[in-house]
C-alpha positions as CSV (number, residue, x, y, z in Angstrom):
1,M,58.5,14.0,-55.6
2,R,61.9,15.4,-56.9
3,L,60.1,18.6,-58.8
4,P,59.3,20.4,-55.7
5,D,62.9,19.9,-54.3
6,R,64.3,21.3,-57.7
7,R,61.7,24.2,-57.3
8,S,62.9,24.8,-53.7
9,N,66.5,24.6,-54.6
10,F,65.9,26.9,-57.7
11,S,64.2,29.4,-55.4
12,L,67.0,29.3,-52.8
13,Y,69.4,30.0,-55.6
14,L,67.4,33.0,-56.7
15,I,67.2,34.5,-53.4
16,V,71.0,33.9,-52.8
17,F,71.9,35.5,-56.3
18,L,69.6,38.5,-55.7
19,F,71.0,39.1,-52.3
20,L,74.6,39.1,-53.5
21,S,73.8,41.2,-56.4
22,T,72.1,43.9,-54.4
23,T,74.8,44.0,-51.9
24,L,77.6,44.2,-54.4
25,I,75.9,46.8,-56.4
26,G,75.1,48.9,-53.4
27,T,78.7,48.9,-52.4
28,T,80.1,49.8,-55.6
29,S,81.0,53.4,-56.2
30,A,78.9,55.0,-58.6
31,E,81.5,57.0,-60.7
32,T,82.2,56.9,-64.3
33,I,85.8,57.2,-65.0
34,I,87.4,59.4,-67.8
35,S,91.1,59.2,-68.3
36,I,93.9,60.2,-70.3
37,S,95.8,57.0,-71.5
38,P,98.9,56.3,-71.3
39,R,98.9,58.1,-68.0
40,E,102.6,58.7,-68.7
41,Q,105.0,58.4,-71.7
42,A,108.6,59.5,-72.6
43,I,109.2,61.2,-75.9
44,E,112.3,63.1,-77.5
45,E,112.2,66.6,-78.5
46,N,110.2,67.4,-81.9
47,E,108.4,64.1,-81.7
48,S,104.8,63.5,-82.5
49,F,102.7,61.4,-80.0
50,T,99.2,60.4,-79.4
51,I,97.2,60.4,-76.3
52,N,93.6,58.8,-75.9
53,I,90.6,60.0,-73.7
54,Y,89.3,56.6,-72.4
55,I,86.1,56.5,-70.5
56,E,84.5,53.7,-68.4
57,P,80.9,54.3,-67.8
58,D,79.4,53.2,-64.6
59,T,76.1,54.1,-65.9
60,P,74.4,54.2,-69.4
61,I,75.5,57.7,-71.0
62,S,74.6,59.6,-74.2
63,G,77.1,62.6,-74.2
64,V,80.6,63.8,-73.2
65,Q,82.3,67.2,-73.0
66,F,85.7,68.1,-72.0
67,D,88.4,70.8,-72.1
68,F,92.2,69.8,-72.6
69,I,95.0,71.8,-70.9
70,F,98.9,71.4,-71.7
71,N,101.9,73.4,-71.2
72,S,102.5,75.1,-74.6
73,S,105.9,75.6,-74.1
74,L,106.6,71.8,-73.9
75,V,104.0,70.5,-76.4
76,N,101.3,71.6,-79.0
77,V,98.1,69.9,-80.2
78,N,98.0,69.1,-83.9
79,N,94.4,67.9,-84.1
80,I,91.8,65.8,-82.3
81,Q,89.8,63.0,-83.7
82,E,86.5,61.0,-82.7
83,K,86.8,57.4,-81.6
84,K,84.1,54.7,-81.2
85,A,83.2,54.8,-77.3
86,L,79.7,56.3,-78.1
87,S,79.1,54.6,-81.2
88,Q,80.0,50.9,-80.1
89,T,76.4,49.9,-80.7
90,G,76.1,51.2,-84.0
91,A,74.6,54.7,-82.8
92,T,74.9,57.8,-84.8
93,T,76.9,60.5,-82.9
94,I,77.7,64.2,-83.4
95,F,81.4,65.0,-82.5
96,N,83.1,68.5,-82.2
97,A,87.0,68.7,-82.0
98,G,86.7,71.9,-79.9
99,S,88.9,75.1,-80.4
100,I,92.7,74.5,-80.2
101,D,94.7,77.7,-79.0
102,N,98.5,76.7,-78.7
103,S,99.3,80.1,-77.5
104,K,97.4,79.4,-74.3
105,G,97.8,75.7,-74.0
106,T,94.1,74.8,-74.3
107,V,91.7,72.9,-76.4
108,T,88.0,74.0,-75.3
109,G,84.6,72.9,-76.2
110,V,85.3,69.2,-77.1
111,Y,82.0,67.0,-77.1
112,S,80.6,64.2,-78.6
113,L,76.9,63.1,-78.4
114,I,74.5,60.2,-79.3
115,L,71.6,60.9,-81.6
116,G,68.4,59.3,-80.5
117,K,67.5,57.1,-77.6
118,N,70.7,54.8,-77.7
119,T,73.2,54.9,-75.0
120,A,76.8,53.8,-74.4
121,T,77.6,51.3,-71.6
122,E,80.9,49.7,-72.4
123,P,84.4,51.2,-71.8
124,G,86.1,52.6,-74.8
125,T,88.4,55.3,-76.4
126,L,86.4,58.7,-76.8
127,S,88.9,60.7,-78.9
128,A,92.3,60.7,-79.7
129,I,94.5,63.9,-79.2
130,N,97.5,64.3,-81.6
131,L,100.4,66.3,-80.4
132,V,104.1,67.1,-81.0
133,S,106.8,68.2,-78.6
134,N,108.8,71.3,-78.8
135,S,112.5,71.6,-78.5
136,L,112.5,72.3,-74.8
137,P,112.8,69.3,-72.2
138,G,110.6,68.9,-69.2
139,V,107.7,67.2,-67.7
140,C,104.2,68.3,-69.3
141,K,101.2,67.7,-67.3
142,L,98.1,66.9,-69.3
143,Q,94.9,67.8,-67.8
144,L,91.0,67.5,-68.4
145,S,88.8,70.1,-67.1
146,N,85.0,71.1,-67.5
147,V,84.3,67.6,-67.9
148,I,80.5,66.7,-68.1
149,V,79.2,63.3,-68.6
150,S,75.3,63.1,-69.1
151,N,72.8,60.2,-69.4
152,S,70.0,59.7,-71.6
153,S,68.0,62.2,-69.9
154,G,70.6,65.0,-70.4
155,K,71.6,65.0,-66.6
156,A,75.1,65.0,-65.6
157,V,76.3,62.1,-63.8
158,P,79.2,61.7,-60.9
159,V,82.6,61.3,-62.7
160,T,86.2,60.6,-61.6
161,I,89.0,62.1,-63.6
162,V,92.4,60.7,-64.0
163,N,95.0,63.2,-65.7
164,G,98.4,62.2,-67.2
165,S,101.9,63.8,-67.9
166,V,104.5,63.3,-70.8
167,N,108.3,63.4,-70.3
168,V,109.8,65.6,-73.0
169,G,113.7,64.8,-73.7
170,D,115.9,64.8,-70.7
171,A,113.4,65.4,-68.3
172,E,115.6,64.1,-65.1
173,S,117.6,67.5,-65.5
174,T,114.6,69.7,-65.3
175,G,113.4,68.2,-62.0
176,R,111.0,65.5,-63.1
177,S,108.3,64.7,-60.7
178,D,107.7,61.4,-58.8
179,N,105.7,59.2,-61.0
180,S,104.1,57.4,-58.4
181,S,102.3,60.5,-57.5
182,G,99.7,62.4,-59.2
183,T,97.0,65.4,-58.9
184,S,93.8,65.2,-60.9
185,T,91.3,68.1,-60.9
186,E,87.7,67.7,-61.6
187,K,85.0,70.6,-62.2
188,R,81.4,69.4,-61.8
189,S,78.3,71.2,-63.0
190,G,74.6,70.3,-62.9
191,G,73.4,66.8,-62.7
192,G,71.8,64.8,-59.8
193,G,72.7,61.8,-57.6
194,G,75.2,61.4,-55.0
195,I,78.9,60.4,-54.8
196,D,80.6,58.0,-52.2
197,N,80.9,60.3,-49.3
198,G,77.1,61.3,-49.3
199,E,77.7,64.9,-50.6
200,N,75.0,66.3,-52.9
201,Y,76.4,66.1,-56.3
202,E,74.9,69.4,-57.3
203,N,76.5,71.0,-54.4
204,I,80.1,70.2,-55.7
205,K,81.8,73.0,-57.5
206,L,85.2,71.4,-57.8
207,K,86.7,68.0,-57.0
208,E,90.7,67.8,-56.7
209,V,92.5,64.6,-56.0
210,S,96.1,63.8,-55.2
211,R,97.7,60.5,-54.6
212,V,100.9,59.7,-53.0
213,F,102.8,56.7,-51.8
214,V,103.0,56.6,-48.0
215,S,106.0,55.1,-46.2
216,K,106.4,54.8,-42.4
217,E,107.8,57.7,-40.4
218,T,108.2,60.0,-43.7
219,V,106.4,63.4,-43.9
220,V,103.7,63.0,-46.6
221,S,102.6,66.0,-48.4
222,Y,99.7,66.3,-50.8
223,R,99.8,69.3,-53.3
224,F,96.9,71.1,-54.8
225,E,97.1,73.6,-57.9
226,A,93.3,74.5,-59.0
227,S,92.7,78.2,-58.6
228,E,89.3,77.6,-57.4
229,N,90.6,75.4,-54.5
230,P,91.9,77.5,-51.5
231,V,93.7,74.4,-50.1
232,S,97.4,74.4,-51.3
233,Y,98.8,71.3,-49.3
234,I,98.0,68.9,-46.8
235,N,100.8,67.4,-44.7
236,Y,101.2,64.9,-42.1
237,T,103.9,62.3,-40.7
238,A,103.0,58.6,-41.6
239,L,103.2,56.2,-38.8
240,K,102.7,53.1,-40.8
241,N,103.4,51.9,-44.3
242,A,100.4,52.2,-46.3
243,G,101.1,52.2,-50.0
244,F,99.1,54.7,-52.3
245,I,96.8,56.9,-50.2
246,T,94.5,59.3,-52.0
247,T,93.4,62.4,-50.8
248,T,90.1,64.4,-52.1
249,I,89.3,67.9,-51.8
250,E,85.6,69.0,-52.6
251,V,85.1,72.7,-53.2
252,L,81.4,73.3,-52.5
253,E,78.7,75.8,-53.6
254,N,77.1,76.1,-50.3
255,T,77.4,74.4,-47.0
256,S,77.8,70.7,-46.9
257,G,75.0,68.5,-47.0
258,L,76.9,66.4,-44.3
259,V,76.5,69.2,-41.5
260,S,73.8,70.9,-39.6
261,G,74.1,74.5,-39.2
262,K,76.8,77.0,-40.2
263,P,79.9,78.4,-38.2
264,G,80.0,81.9,-36.9
265,G,81.5,84.7,-39.1
266,I,81.6,85.5,-42.7
267,V,82.1,82.3,-44.8
268,Y,84.7,82.5,-47.5
269,K,85.0,78.7,-48.7
270,N,82.9,75.6,-48.0
271,L,84.9,72.4,-48.3
272,N,84.9,68.5,-47.8
273,I,88.5,67.2,-47.2
274,W,89.0,63.3,-47.2
275,V,92.3,61.5,-46.6
276,G,92.5,58.0,-47.4
277,K,89.4,55.5,-47.0
278,N,87.2,55.7,-43.9
279,G,89.3,54.7,-40.8
280,Y,92.6,55.8,-42.2
281,S,93.1,59.4,-40.8
282,T,93.2,58.4,-37.2
283,E,96.2,58.7,-34.4
284,E,97.4,55.3,-35.1
285,N,98.3,56.0,-38.6
286,I,99.2,59.9,-39.0
287,R,100.7,62.5,-36.8
288,N,100.9,66.4,-36.9
289,P,98.4,66.9,-39.5
290,V,98.3,70.3,-41.2
291,I,96.2,72.1,-43.7
292,G,97.7,75.1,-45.7
293,F,95.5,77.5,-47.6
294,R,94.9,80.9,-49.0
295,V,92.5,83.6,-48.8
296,S,92.0,86.4,-51.2
297,K,93.0,90.1,-50.3
298,T,90.0,91.3,-52.3
299,W,87.7,89.3,-50.2
300,L,89.1,90.4,-47.0
301,E,89.0,94.1,-48.0
302,E,85.3,93.7,-49.6
303,N,84.2,92.1,-46.3
304,R,86.2,94.3,-44.0
305,I,87.7,91.3,-42.4
306,Q,90.5,91.4,-40.0
307,V,93.4,89.1,-40.9
308,S,93.5,87.9,-37.1
309,T,90.1,86.4,-37.2
310,V,90.5,84.0,-40.3
311,K,90.0,80.7,-39.1
312,L,89.7,77.2,-40.6
313,N,86.6,75.3,-38.9
314,R,86.2,71.8,-38.7
315,Y,82.8,70.1,-38.3
316,H,83.3,67.0,-35.6
317,L,80.8,65.7,-33.1
318,N,78.1,67.5,-34.5
319,A,79.5,71.0,-34.0
320,W,81.6,73.4,-35.5
321,N,85.3,73.7,-34.0
322,P,87.7,76.5,-35.0
323,L,91.0,75.2,-35.7
324,P,94.5,76.7,-34.4
325,T,95.2,78.9,-37.4
326,V,98.4,81.2,-38.1
327,K,99.3,83.3,-41.0
328,T,102.4,82.1,-43.1
329,G,102.9,84.4,-45.5
330,E,101.3,86.5,-48.5
331,D,101.8,87.9,-52.1
332,S,99.9,90.3,-54.1
333,E,96.9,88.4,-54.2
334,Y,96.6,86.2,-51.3
335,I,97.5,85.7,-47.7
336,F,98.5,82.2,-46.7
337,F,97.5,80.6,-43.5
338,E,98.1,76.9,-41.7
339,S,95.9,75.3,-39.5
340,E,96.3,72.2,-37.3
341,A,93.8,69.5,-38.2
342,P,93.1,66.7,-35.8
343,G,91.0,64.9,-38.5
344,F,89.3,65.3,-41.9
345,S,85.6,66.1,-42.6
346,P,83.6,69.2,-43.7
347,F,85.4,72.3,-43.3
348,V,84.6,76.1,-43.6
349,I,86.9,79.0,-43.9
350,T,85.5,82.0,-42.1
351,G,86.7,85.4,-40.8
352,Q,85.1,88.3,-38.8
353,S,84.0,91.7,-40.0
354,S,85.5,94.5,-38.0
355,Q,85.8,98.4,-38.3
356,F,89.5,97.7,-38.2
357,A,89.3,95.8,-41.5
358,Y,92.2,94.5,-43.9
359,G,93.3,97.1,-46.4
360,P,94.9,100.4,-46.6
361,E,91.7,102.5,-46.9
362,N,91.0,101.3,-43.5
363,R,93.7,102.5,-41.9
364,L,93.5,105.3,-39.3
365,P,95.3,108.5,-40.5
366,D,98.5,109.5,-38.7
367,L,99.2,112.8,-37.0
368,K,100.9,114.2,-40.3
369,E,98.2,113.2,-42.3
370,K,95.7,115.0,-39.9
371,L,97.6,118.3,-39.8
372,E,97.9,118.4,-43.7
373,T,94.3,118.1,-44.2
374,E,93.5,121.2,-41.5
375,P,96.1,123.9,-42.5
376,V,94.3,126.7,-41.4
377,V,93.8,125.4,-37.9
378,K,97.2,124.3,-37.7
379,E,98.5,127.9,-38.3
380,T,96.1,129.5,-36.1
381,F,97.2,127.0,-33.3
382,E,100.9,127.6,-33.8
383,A,100.4,131.5,-33.8
384,N,99.0,131.2,-30.5
385,L,100.2,128.0,-28.6
386,S,103.0,129.7,-27.0
387,S,100.8,132.6,-25.3
388,E,98.0,130.5,-24.2
389,K,99.6,127.1,-23.2
390,E,100.4,128.7,-19.6
391,K,97.0,130.2,-19.3
392,E,94.7,127.6,-20.1
393,T,94.7,123.8,-19.1
394,V,92.0,122.1,-21.1
395,R,89.8,119.9,-19.1
396,S,86.9,117.5,-20.1
397,E,83.4,117.7,-18.8
398,D,84.1,115.2,-16.0
399,G,87.0,117.3,-14.6
400,Q,89.9,115.3,-16.0
401,E,92.5,116.5,-18.4
402,S,92.0,115.7,-21.8
403,R,94.4,113.3,-23.4
404,T,95.1,111.7,-26.8
405,S,95.7,108.1,-27.7
406,Q,96.7,108.7,-31.0
407,A,99.9,110.4,-30.8
408,P,102.9,109.1,-28.8
409,G,104.8,111.1,-26.0
410,S,103.7,114.8,-26.0
411,G,102.2,114.9,-29.3
412,I,98.6,116.4,-29.9
413,S,96.0,114.9,-32.0
414,G,94.0,116.6,-34.7
415,T,91.0,116.7,-32.5
416,G,93.0,118.6,-29.6
417,I,94.3,121.0,-32.2
418,L,90.6,121.6,-33.4
419,F,89.4,122.3,-29.8
420,L,92.3,124.6,-28.8
421,A,92.2,126.6,-31.9
422,A,88.4,127.0,-31.3
423,L,88.7,127.9,-27.8
424,T,91.4,130.5,-28.6
425,S,89.3,132.5,-31.1
426,F,86.4,132.4,-28.9
427,K,88.4,133.8,-26.0
428,R,90.0,136.6,-28.6
429,N,86.4,137.5,-30.0
430,R,85.0,137.9,-26.2
431,K,88.2,140.4,-25.5
């Protein structure tokens, strides 16, 4: 009699276990984490030190590649060594230490691959980078880029990157940054699968993440530095204490997969912007959110875009909504804008093409330039203007006096000069 009860209890336990397992797995963020460890450290000038590239697989992996970026005026790289993250189970690996360029502050082409069908599933140190500081004090950012983690099928899997920094010497005197904040940049390439906001992984060109400690009634500012990210900053006033809040920007290859349709105009960049977890960026938590972004002058000229038509468009309630956008400045390469953003979601930067496009080659020539291109006409006109101006009144076909909108006051346009000269010459020939 007890056997059926035991079987019944076992079945019940199994059902509960499967349900909880499915639920927990389904709500877990499916991203492998690759980070610089330690994230921060302090050293003296001309001191050797080591950082580790640490990986935490979320799925079985078989290969990793990355580039390493540093400030060569503060530190130099001596060498890179392979560690055992991919060979923990005894697998055979191929390791390439990459190409070190201390003049540019880069190490490119570092990779480690598992030979055969084995995979790695446990966290571990992928490689160790041995560096030495220079005699200049300061804060040196240490960044990973071009990161690709592949599974056994050779497809890229979603990754989250955590960058680091090192304080060399008396970093306080050089303007040391807040060590409670940080920005990480991740370039994505190839692969399949999705990320936790639902965007297609293959559509994400670059992902940049900034983390800031948020206190009540303070102006919170997230700064972004990746050259391929048009967004420079996101600011807002915090209405509540919230602790660390992360802002993520995804620069997309094409229109976001989370929207239907495209906004009007010519597209400069497609973006997803997320501030905090779902439900944080509301009127109860933040006030006066703005997004600062830049647009290439070359793009404006090539597409004949008027600066006044550049807009940041937000997708909300199944429609694209152009946001209030103002120009805030410019340099030799970019024009800078700021938009008021009532919330965060997919965005698109657009502009309208016009015959009055941005760029010096599209500027209408002034009167002086027109006269200089027509020297013969100018001389003819000046020789006859005094004797003819009292005899003739130039009228258009509808009987109204011909006027020019190009020259101010009593000036005469180049078109008017051509017409008068031709008329004078015709009358003389008839005489």
